[in-house]
N, C-alpha and C positions, 0 to 999 in steps of 0.2 A: 022323916029325912034321915036318909041313908051317910053316913061316914062316909069320908074319903080314905083310903088309905094312901100312908105314903112309900111311896118308892123308894126301894132301897137296892137296888141295882146300880152296878155299874155298868156304866154304857164302853162297850170293847171300843180302844183306837182301833183306825184303819194302819196295815201293815208297818209301813213305812213312815207311821207317823211315834218322835221321839219327845220327850217331856222334856225338857231344859229346867232341871229346881234349881239354880244359879238365878233366874227371871224372880222366881219367889221373894226372894231377897232383897231385889235388886228395887221392886217398886213395892213393900211392903209398906214404906213411910210417904209414900207423895200422896198428896191427897189431888188425884180424878177424880174431873169431874167435880171439881170442889164448888163451883157456881151452881150449879142443878144442884146440888144435892143443899143447896142453902136457901136455894129459892122453895123446893120444896118443902124446906122444915121451914120456910116462911109461910107458907098456905097453909100446911099443916094446923099453926097455929095459931092464923088470924080464921081459917074456913072451916076448920076440922074433919076428921073423916067422913065421908057420906056416909048414908045409913043406907043401909042392904033390906 
């Protein structure tokens, strides 16, 4: 089996695209999609990981 190499390349942003760094701190502590994460964790605990 061949192993996959991790991609370390950064994708370049479009010319007019700007990143607002203040948003990273604004949403860092908010539990976004908490209900989906809780459901996924429940399924993993009860059923477990799929066998490959």
